[in-house]
Backbone bond lengths (Angstrom), bond angles and torsions (degrees), N, CA, C in turn:
res aa  C-N    CA-C-N  psi(-1)  N-CA   C-N-CA  omega(-1)  CA-C   N-CA-C  phi
1 X - - - 1.454 - - 1.530 111.12 -
2 X 1.356 115.79 -44.41 1.455 119.36 -178.74 1.519 111.35 -61.61
3 X 1.342 116.61 -42.28 1.461 119.85 179.84 1.526 110.56 -63.70
4 X 1.316 117.54 -40.71 1.466 121.02 179.20 1.521 111.42 -62.00
5 X 1.336 116.38 -39.87 1.470 120.31 177.48 1.525 110.80 -66.13
6 X 1.331 116.24 -38.83 1.455 119.60 177.50 1.530 111.23 -64.30
7 X 1.318 116.67 -40.84 1.466 120.43 177.31 1.528 110.13 -61.21
8 X 1.342 116.61 -44.51 1.465 120.85 -178.96 1.525 110.97 -61.62
9 X 1.340 117.20 -44.41 1.463 119.10 -179.86 1.525 111.19 -70.70
10 X 1.327 117.04 -28.84 1.464 120.09 176.40 1.527 111.03 -69.22
11 X 1.322 116.95 -36.70 1.475 120.77 174.22 1.532 109.58 -61.96
12 X 1.331 116.32 -42.57 1.470 120.15 177.71 1.526 110.94 -62.94
13 X 1.336 116.62 -38.78 1.464 119.92 178.71 1.529 110.72 -63.63
14 X 1.334 117.56 -42.88 1.467 120.55 177.68 1.523 110.91 -63.31
15 X 1.328 116.22 -38.30 1.462 120.61 177.92 1.524 110.40 -65.69
16 X 1.342 116.20 -43.23 1.466 120.34 178.79 1.522 111.27 -61.68
17 X 1.323 116.52 -34.86 1.466 121.51 179.47 1.520 112.11 -84.48
18 X 1.343 116.39 10.46 1.477 123.04 175.75 1.532 112.12 64.51
19 X 1.326 116.38 23.69 1.467 123.14 178.36 1.525 112.38 55.77
20 X 1.331 115.94 28.43 1.461 119.15 172.67 1.528 108.60 -67.00
21 X 1.313 115.84 154.23 1.459 119.18 -177.85 1.511 112.46 77.39
22 X 1.334 116.25 31.26 1.463 121.59 177.08 1.523 111.18 -105.40
23 X 1.327 116.35 -46.77 1.458 121.86 -170.97 1.522 111.79 -107.45
24 X 1.305 114.75 150.96 1.464 122.29 173.48 1.529 107.41 -123.38
25 X 1.333 115.30 60.85 1.466 120.28 -176.59 1.526 111.99 -76.00
26 X 1.353 116.86 -25.78 1.474 120.53 178.93 1.524 109.12 -127.17
27 X 1.323 117.01 70.23 1.468 120.40 -174.63 1.525 111.89 -68.50
28 X 1.308 115.54 162.74 1.462 121.47 176.24 1.526 110.01 -60.84
29 X 1.300 115.57 141.15 1.462 119.75 179.34 1.516 112.06 -77.71
30 X 1.324 115.63 -22.58 1.457 121.28 179.92 1.526 109.23 -118.97
31 X 1.331 115.54 144.69 1.456 121.52 175.16 1.522 108.95 -111.61
32 X 1.326 118.40 136.64 1.471 119.79 178.02 1.516 111.49 -65.19
33 X 1.332 116.34 144.62 1.468 120.75 178.03 1.526 110.65 -69.46
34 X 1.341 116.18 -41.95 1.457 121.66 177.13 1.521 109.12 -108.48
35 X 1.313 116.40 150.15 1.460 120.43 -178.43 1.527 111.66 -61.75
36 X 1.325 115.35 134.97 1.458 120.71 168.78 1.520 108.39 -62.60
37 X 1.332 117.21 149.82 1.465 121.21 178.41 1.523 108.38 -117.24
38 X 1.315 115.27 117.80 1.455 120.68 -178.07 1.523 109.72 -115.47
39 X 1.322 115.14 121.63 1.459 121.98 175.96 1.522 107.03 -100.37
40 X 1.320 117.72 119.49 1.459 120.92 -171.62 1.516 109.58 -163.78
41 X 1.326 116.38 175.82 1.461 119.17 168.95 1.515 109.11 -138.14
42 X 1.310 115.65 147.70 1.466 123.18 -165.53 1.518 113.65 -60.33
43 X 1.341 118.30 -37.95 1.458 119.84 -175.46 1.514 115.06 -81.35
44 X 1.316 118.67 -3.86 1.466 122.96 -176.98 1.525 110.42 -78.08
45 X 1.352 119.03 123.22 1.468 120.38 -178.15 1.524 113.41 -64.88
46 X 1.334 117.77 -32.60 1.468 120.19 178.83 1.523 110.66 -72.42
47 X 1.331 116.21 -37.36 1.470 119.57 175.94 1.527 110.53 -63.66
48 X 1.333 116.38 -37.00 1.463 120.11 179.35 1.532 110.67 -59.14
49 X 1.324 117.75 -39.30 1.462 120.40 179.96 1.524 111.32 -59.74
50 X 1.329 116.87 -39.20 1.460 120.23 179.10 1.525 110.39 -70.16
51 X 1.322 116.77 -41.51 1.474 119.13 178.89 1.528 110.83 -64.32
52 X 1.328 116.91 -37.47 1.472 120.06 175.63 1.524 110.34 -60.37
53 X 1.332 115.45 -43.39 1.461 119.93 -179.97 1.523 111.21 -63.86
54 X 1.323 117.55 -39.96 1.460 120.40 178.59 1.528 111.22 -60.90
55 X 1.343 116.66 -40.02 1.462 119.28 176.93 1.520 110.49 -64.58
56 X 1.328 116.82 -48.16 1.465 120.22 -175.97 1.524 111.98 -66.67
57 X 1.331 117.13 -30.02 1.464 120.89 178.03 1.528 112.24 -88.29
58 X 1.341 117.25 -6.49 1.466 122.57 -179.09 1.522 110.91 59.69
59 X 1.345 115.50 47.14 1.459 121.42 178.32 1.529 109.52 -112.89
60 X 1.321 116.26 136.30 1.454 121.22 176.25 1.525 109.25 -89.08
61 X 1.325 116.02 163.52 1.459 120.32 179.06 1.514 110.29 -156.13
62 X 1.320 115.42 151.25 1.454 121.23 169.52 1.521 107.01 -87.14
63 X 1.315 116.67 114.33 1.460 121.67 -178.41 1.528 109.09 -89.59
64 X 1.315 115.52 124.71 1.458 122.58 175.15 1.527 106.58 -109.64
65 X 1.337 118.88 94.67 1.466 121.41 -172.20 1.533 112.24 -65.76
66 X 1.320 115.91 134.04 1.470 122.15 -176.97 1.528 111.18 -128.04
67 X 1.339 118.48 59.71 1.466 119.65 179.75 1.527 110.66 -65.58
68 X 1.306 115.36 162.45 1.460 120.07 177.61 1.525 109.71 -60.61
69 X 1.316 116.09 141.36 1.460 124.61 -175.67 1.528 112.57 71.33
70 X 1.318 117.31 4.97 1.459 120.05 178.17 1.521 111.29 -72.84
71 X 1.318 115.52 150.59 1.472 120.28 -178.34 1.527 112.62 -123.68
72 X 1.317 118.07 -5.85 1.466 120.63 -171.74 1.525 112.36 -82.07
73 X 1.338 117.32 -44.08 1.462 120.04 -174.72 1.531 114.32 -122.53
74 X 1.314 118.05 -17.96 1.463 119.55 -179.84 1.532 112.43 -58.17
75 X 1.347 120.26 -42.22 1.470 119.16 178.21 1.531 112.96 -61.78
76 X 1.342 117.31 -29.46 1.463 120.43 179.68 1.514 110.77 -65.48
77 X 1.340 117.26 -36.05 1.466 120.82 179.79 1.521 110.38 -63.04
78 X 1.311 116.11 -43.09 1.464 120.23 179.95 1.531 110.93 -65.32
79 X 1.333 116.53 -38.09 1.469 119.74 178.75 1.524 111.33 -68.94
80 X 1.313 117.33 -41.45 1.462 121.25 -176.24 1.527 112.99 -76.35
81 X 1.339 115.99 -39.28 1.464 119.13 -173.04 1.511 115.39 -111.98
82 X 1.321 117.65 -15.75 1.448 120.12 177.46 1.508 115.32 95.69
83 X 1.319 117.87 -7.18 1.463 120.33 177.88 1.520 109.30 -153.21
84 X 1.325 114.43 160.50 1.461 120.99 -178.21 1.522 108.37 -97.78
85 X 1.332 115.74 92.46 1.460 121.55 -177.42 1.524 108.54 -148.14
86 X 1.323 116.27 146.44 1.464 120.67 -175.80 1.522 110.45 -134.05
87 X 1.347 115.56 148.06 1.467 129.08 2.04 1.527 111.84 -75.78
88 X 1.332 114.19 160.87 1.460 121.49 176.23 1.520 107.28 -135.36
89 X 1.325 116.65 124.59 1.468 122.19 -179.08 1.519 110.14 -110.03
90 X 1.328 115.69 131.63 1.463 121.90 170.59 1.521 107.44 -119.18
91 X 1.327 115.56 119.90 1.459 120.73 178.15 1.521 108.32 -105.97
92 X 1.337 117.78 103.53 1.470 119.83 -178.18 1.526 112.95 -68.29
93 X 1.332 117.28 -13.29 1.469 120.82 179.40 1.521 111.92 -73.62
94 X 1.327 116.29 -30.93 1.469 120.64 -177.74 1.517 112.64 -121.19
95 X 1.332 116.84 -12.02 1.451 120.56 -175.24 1.518 113.48 83.86
96 X 1.329 117.88 0.41 1.467 121.53 -177.21 1.526 110.73 -66.45
97 X 1.334 115.70 141.23 1.463 123.49 175.46 1.518 107.23 -134.98
98 X 1.320 116.89 117.63 1.456 120.14 -172.24 1.519 112.26 -134.21
99 X 1.328 115.16 141.03 1.452 123.87 165.26 1.541 106.44 -101.72
100 X 1.333 116.00 -179.21 1.467 124.11 175.22 1.532 111.43 70.43
101 X 1.316 115.94 117.71 1.463 121.65 -176.70 1.528 112.27 -57.78
102 X 1.342 117.28 -42.70 1.468 119.88 -178.26 1.524 110.84 -63.87
103 X 1.325 117.29 -41.16 1.461 120.85 179.42 1.525 110.67 -66.52
104 X 1.323 116.93 -40.54 1.463 120.70 179.59 1.526 110.45 -63.41
105 X 1.334 116.66 -45.06 1.468 119.91 -177.75 1.522 110.85 -65.63
106 X 1.343 117.36 -42.92 1.469 119.60 177.30 1.525 110.92 -61.55
107 X 1.329 116.10 -39.32 1.467 120.22 178.21 1.529 110.81 -62.08
108 X 1.320 116.84 -46.46 1.466 120.39 -179.35 1.523 111.24 -62.94
109 X 1.332 117.04 -42.11 1.467 120.65 178.75 1.530 110.95 -60.19
110 X 1.327 115.62 -47.51 1.466 120.27 -175.95 1.515 111.78 -71.30
111 X 1.333 117.50 -44.81 1.458 121.09 -173.58 1.524 111.99 -71.85
112 X 1.335 116.03 -38.73 1.468 119.15 -174.44 1.532 112.63 -110.80
113 X 1.314 115.60 10.31 1.471 122.87 167.76 1.527 112.69 58.58
114 X 1.316 114.38 63.39 1.460 120.67 176.16 1.515 110.21 -139.56
115 X 1.317 116.53 -175.60 1.460 120.52 -177.86 1.523 109.45 -143.56
116 X 1.336 115.30 132.27 1.457 123.04 177.65 1.516 108.49 -108.31
117 X 1.320 117.07 144.43 1.464 121.57 -176.76 1.523 112.47 -66.45
118 X 1.319 117.01 132.93 1.469 126.16 164.44 1.524 114.56 37.62
119 X 1.331 115.53 70.87 1.458 118.50 179.30 1.518 113.12 -112.50
120 X 1.332 117.83 9.24 1.454 121.27 178.61 1.522 110.09 -123.68
121 X 1.328 115.65 155.87 1.457 121.70 175.11 1.516 113.05 60.25
122 X 1.347 116.97 -139.29 1.472 121.09 -178.99 1.530 112.47 -58.73
123 X 1.322 117.30 -31.11 1.460 120.38 179.29 1.510 112.13 -61.57
124 X 1.332 116.49 -38.90 1.473 119.42 179.21 1.524 110.79 -69.10
125 X 1.327 117.13 -39.64 1.466 120.45 178.89 1.517 110.14 -60.38
126 X 1.335 116.53 -45.87 1.463 120.93 179.37 1.521 110.80 -63.10
127 X 1.329 116.47 -44.68 1.460 120.87 -177.88 1.516 111.47 -64.37
128 X 1.337 117.01 -42.69 1.459 120.54 -179.93 1.528 110.96 -66.29
129 X 1.320 116.64 -41.10 1.466 120.03 177.10 1.519 110.69 -60.92
130 X 1.335 116.25 -43.77 1.466 120.48 178.83 1.523 111.23 -62.81
131 X 1.340 116.71 -38.43 1.456 120.16 179.96 1.523 111.11 -67.65
132 X 1.317 116.97 -37.67 1.470 120.49 177.04 1.528 110.89 -65.30
133 X 1.324 116.38 -38.52 1.464 119.81 176.87 1.523 110.81 -63.32
134 X 1.331 115.61 -41.20 1.471 119.52 179.44 1.524 110.83 -62.15
135 X 1.331 117.09 -40.80 1.465 120.17 177.61 1.525 110.76 -63.97
136 X 1.334 116.15 -37.73 1.461 120.15 178.49 1.513 112.47 -64.33
137 X 1.329 116.50 -37.30 1.465 120.61 -179.79 1.523 111.04 -63.26
138 X 1.335 116.40 -39.61 1.474 120.78 -178.25 1.521 111.92 -89.72
139 X 1.331 117.13 3.86 1.473 123.10 175.41 1.524 110.76 52.17
140 X 1.321 117.52 -117.94 1.464 120.55 -173.91 1.530 113.13 -100.03
141 X 1.313 117.78 9.49 1.469 119.95 179.54 1.526 110.09 -64.27
142 X 1.325 116.51 133.39 1.453 120.72 179.43 1.512 113.34 70.71
143 X 1.341 117.44 27.14 1.463 121.06 -175.98 1.522 112.45 -114.89
144 X 1.328 117.91 -38.64 1.467 120.67 -171.90 1.525 111.32 -120.55
145 X 1.319 114.23 144.20 1.461 120.48 -177.16 1.522 111.95 -73.48
146 X 1.333 114.40 146.71 1.464 122.10 171.36 1.525 108.12 -120.65
147 X 1.329 118.29 151.47 1.470 120.08 179.02 1.525 111.01 -58.18
148 X 1.326 115.48 140.88 1.466 119.16 -179.22 1.519 110.57 -157.44
149 X 1.334 114.90 165.26 1.460 121.95 171.75 1.512 108.63 -93.08
150 X 1.322 117.29 136.59 1.467 121.04 -178.24 1.527 110.48 -82.40
151 X 1.326 118.58 129.19 1.468 120.40 178.11 1.520 111.13 -73.65
152 X 1.317 116.87 153.60 1.465 120.89 177.80 1.526 110.69 -67.76
153 X 1.328 116.41 -41.14 1.460 121.49 -178.92 1.528 108.99 -123.46
154 X 1.340 117.65 151.35 1.465 119.67 176.06 1.524 111.33 -61.30
155 X 1.321 115.69 146.51 1.449 121.24 173.47 1.531 108.55 -78.63
156 X 1.305 117.31 178.64 1.467 121.94 -178.67 1.522 108.12 -135.97
157 X 1.339 116.81 130.67 1.458 120.70 -176.70 1.517 110.94 -131.18
158 X 1.333 116.05 122.98 1.459 121.83 170.31 1.524 107.07 -86.91
159 X 1.329 116.04 125.21 1.462 120.36 -170.18 1.522 108.37 -163.53
160 X 1.327 117.05 162.72 1.468 120.02 161.34 1.515 106.98 -134.99
161 X 1.309 116.87 153.22 1.452 121.64 -164.21 1.522 114.18 -55.98
162 X 1.322 118.56 -43.89 1.463 119.67 -173.17 1.527 113.91 -83.20
163 X 1.323 118.15 -6.12 1.463 120.77 -178.86 1.526 110.30 -60.81
164 X 1.330 118.93 115.98 1.469 120.53 -178.18 1.520 113.28 -60.60
165 X 1.316 116.67 -36.70 1.463 120.11 -179.70 1.528 111.08 -72.52
166 X 1.342 116.38 -39.98 1.459 119.89 178.90 1.525 111.06 -64.64
167 X 1.324 116.44 -35.45 1.472 119.67 -179.80 1.530 110.66 -57.83
168 X 1.319 117.33 -43.04 1.463 120.70 -178.82 1.524 111.30 -60.59
169 X 1.320 116.52 -37.45 1.462 120.54 178.45 1.524 110.17 -70.91
170 X 1.327 117.12 -43.11 1.469 120.13 179.78 1.528 110.71 -63.25
171 X 1.328 117.28 -37.20 1.465 119.90 177.12 1.527 111.03 -60.35
172 X 1.322 116.40 -42.47 1.466 120.55 179.93 1.524 110.69 -66.63
173 X 1.330 117.48 -44.40 1.460 121.29 177.09 1.524 110.74 -57.78
174 X 1.320 115.35 -40.29 1.466 120.41 -179.53 1.522 111.01 -66.92
175 X 1.311 116.91 -50.09 1.466 120.63 -177.75 1.524 111.92 -60.84
176 X 1.332 116.71 -32.91 1.464 121.20 178.96 1.529 112.24 -88.47
177 X 1.334 116.78 0.43 1.471 122.60 179.37 1.529 111.66 55.99
178 X 1.329 116.26 43.48 1.459 121.26 -178.99 1.528 109.09 -97.35
179 X 1.323 118.45 116.82 1.466 119.99 178.42 1.523 110.40 -68.37
180 X 1.325 115.57 145.58 1.467 118.27 179.81 1.521 110.61 -153.51
181 X 1.316 113.97 150.78 1.461 120.66 174.15 1.517 107.45 -85.47
182 X 1.312 115.94 118.33 1.464 121.44 179.42 1.518 109.18 -87.75
183 X 1.329 116.15 112.19 1.465 122.26 177.01 1.528 107.41 -96.56
184 X 1.305 116.60 98.41 1.459 119.91 -176.47 1.517 110.69 -69.58
185 X 1.323 114.87 128.21 1.467 122.18 -172.35 1.523 109.02 -123.23
186 X 1.341 115.16 49.17 1.460 120.53 -178.11 1.515 112.52 -63.45
187 X 1.304 115.19 156.91 1.463 122.00 -178.80 1.527 108.93 -80.59
188 X 1.325 116.25 119.41 1.455 121.14 -171.71 1.528 113.16 -93.53
189 X 1.349 117.69 -13.08 1.469 121.27 178.44 1.523 108.33 -140.72
190 X 1.319 116.13 160.88 1.473 119.22 179.91 1.523 110.88 -64.87
191 X 1.349 117.87 -25.11 1.463 120.13 179.43 1.534 111.74 -72.00
192 X 1.345 117.33 -9.38 1.464 120.55 176.04 1.529 112.12 -82.27
193 X 1.327 117.32 -11.49 1.459 120.26 -172.95 1.534 111.60 -71.08
194 X 1.335 114.35 150.15 1.460 121.03 177.52 1.518 112.42 97.41
195 X 1.342 116.66 164.74 1.469 121.13 177.21 1.522 110.28 -60.83
196 X 1.340 117.74 151.41 1.466 120.52 -176.54 1.525 114.05 -52.78
197 X 1.346 117.13 -42.52 1.460 119.55 -176.60 1.535 110.85 -63.27
198 X 1.331 116.73 -43.45 1.467 121.20 179.71 1.514 110.62 -71.37
199 X 1.329 115.43 -47.48 1.468 120.74 -177.41 1.517 111.91 -58.44
200 X 1.336 116.74 -47.45 1.464 119.91 -175.03 1.518 112.60 -71.14
201 X 1.342 117.15 -32.79 1.457 119.56 -179.44 1.524 111.90 -83.91
202 X 1.333 117.19 -30.95 1.461 120.92 -175.77 1.525 112.01 -83.41
203 X 1.338 116.47 -51.30 1.467 119.79 -173.70 1.524 112.71 -90.93
204 X 1.338 116.76 -30.61 1.468 121.67 -178.36 1.536 111.23 47.92
205 X 1.330 114.94 40.07 1.461 121.30 -177.75 1.526 110.11 -97.13
206 X 1.340 117.75 165.92 1.470 119.89 175.96 1.525 110.80 -57.19
207 X 1.325 115.78 142.49 1.462 120.30 -177.98 1.524 112.61 -95.43
208 X 1.328 116.46 -19.90 1.462 121.02 -174.25 1.532 110.86 -90.29
209 X 1.334 115.67 58.90 1.462 119.99 -172.37 1.520 113.89 -89.57
210 X 1.305 118.02 -6.08 1.457 120.91 175.78 1.521 108.51 -144.34
211 X 1.314 115.93 169.81 1.460 123.02 -176.96 1.514 113.60 -48.52
212 X 1.318 115.76 -57.73 1.467 119.97 -174.25 1.521 112.81 -80.27
213 X 1.319 117.52 -23.95 1.465 119.07 173.72 1.530 109.35 -67.57
214 X 1.326 115.86 -39.68 1.469 119.72 176.40 1.523 110.88 -64.91
215 X 1.335 116.46 -41.01 1.469 120.28 179.99 1.525 111.15 -65.57
216 X 1.331 116.11 -40.67 1.459 120.43 179.79 1.525 111.12 -67.31
217 X 1.325 116.20 -40.56 1.465 120.32 178.01 1.525 110.61 -63.18
218 X 1.329 116.84 -42.73 1.468 120.53 -179.96 1.526 110.96 -65.18
219 X 1.308 117.05 -34.35 1.463 120.85 -176.41 1.525 112.63 -79.02
220 X 1.339 116.79 -40.59 1.468 120.17 -170.45 1.527 114.50 -118.06
221 X 1.327 117.49 -15.14 1.454 120.15 -177.10 1.512 113.82 86.38
222 X 1.342 117.65 1.49 1.466 121.03 176.69 1.521 109.19 -151.62
223 X 1.331 115.17 163.17 1.462 121.54 177.30 1.516 107.93 -116.01
224 X 1.316 115.03 106.82 1.463 121.86 -178.65 1.522 107.42 -153.36
225 X 1.316 115.95 137.04 1.471 120.06 176.97 1.522 108.83 -124.66
226 X 1.344 115.72 152.72 1.457 128.25 2.78 1.525 112.19 -78.74
227 X 1.321 114.57 154.04 1.455 121.63 172.84 1.522 106.98 -134.95
228 X 1.313 116.91 120.96 1.460 122.36 -175.49 1.517 110.96 -109.01
229 X 1.337 114.99 137.11 1.463 122.04 173.19 1.524 107.18 -121.20
230 X 1.328 116.48 128.60 1.456 121.04 177.56 1.529 108.53 -118.74
231 X 1.331 117.13 101.61 1.471 119.73 -178.93 1.518 112.74 -67.95
232 X 1.332 117.18 -16.01 1.460 120.43 -178.84 1.525 112.66 -73.56
233 X 1.317 116.23 -26.39 1.463 120.84 -179.49 1.527 112.66 -123.35
234 X 1.342 115.81 4.46 1.475 121.49 -176.41 1.525 111.22 56.70
235 X 1.341 116.05 38.51 1.465 121.65 -179.83 1.526 109.81 -107.91
236 X 1.326 115.74 150.92 1.459 122.06 175.31 1.520 107.57 -151.28
237 X 1.329 116.69 141.67 1.472 118.37 -174.85 1.521 112.26 -162.22
238 X 1.339 115.24 152.09 1.455 124.84 168.65 1.533 108.74 -96.96
239 X 1.334 115.61 -179.50 1.467 125.58 172.38 1.526 112.54 74.60
240 X 1.325 114.65 118.21 1.464 120.82 -174.73 1.527 112.34 -59.63
241 X 1.329 117.52 -43.39 1.463 119.29 -178.72 1.536 110.96 -62.08
242 X 1.327 116.20 -43.01 1.463 120.88 179.00 1.525 110.80 -63.03
243 X 1.317 116.35 -43.19 1.469 120.82 -178.44 1.524 110.72 -65.67
244 X 1.325 116.92 -45.07 1.468 120.65 -178.95 1.520 110.85 -62.83
245 X 1.327 116.82 -43.69 1.467 120.31 177.63 1.528 110.39 -60.37
246 X 1.333 115.77 -41.49 1.465 120.62 179.66 1.528 110.91 -63.31
247 X 1.333 117.50 -45.98 1.464 120.43 -178.24 1.517 111.61 -63.69
248 X 1.311 116.68 -43.45 1.471 120.02 179.51 1.524 111.60 -65.41
249 X 1.318 116.11 -39.53 1.460 120.78 -178.11 1.535 111.28 -72.75
250 X 1.324 116.72 -37.53 1.462 120.47 -173.53 1.532 112.26 -85.77
251 X 1.337 116.83 -37.40 1.456 119.16 -173.30 1.529 114.22 -119.81
252 X 1.318 118.70 -15.01 1.449 120.06 179.22 1.521 111.23 -70.78
253 X 1.334 115.98 143.46 1.460 119.60 -179.69 1.516 109.29 -80.88
């Protein structure tokens, strides 16, 4: 019952955020050689704007979760940037270190040659308001750290920002301060829209319409998120409830 309620409120959060971070119709023309490093926490509305942009630009990133009261990655932000503020992006490809969601998004657009929807002027005001509403819907989920065991290697998550099921997994990863490689799996064509069961039976279109959708299809034979890979235990799994139970059992204190 609790999981079902969380799914319902996560759907409301995606609706409040105007379902931004769903499609990758205009992906970046260039891909970074090394993973971008994003220090953020799931419940932060400004961090959400950057994650939405990463989905729309089809860029992957190493997420270093920095929930409130966290001790694993928050000190690194202060050392790298000089202050404790989020989101914070470190691009090892160029050496760039940036605060402020708007500055980060403009940097990503310019450096990797892509375009994000309506991030200037009235469009930014609307988007930020929607992101704040989404954070309000999920209350304190993905905001505060919980005791956990640190993994030897980062986990890997196939996800896209607006996915209600993926959000629940990202919130858990954040609260447990578990670093992970975010493999953005945005929908690259209109035939990708809808739940997998409806989409595959209704449109019967190719599933490998973007970089990570093709990779996920090759690995598992289907395209469905969230999909978690844990190299520390050689585990891999679909289904948000299964993944959350696994993370709490394996890394929760």
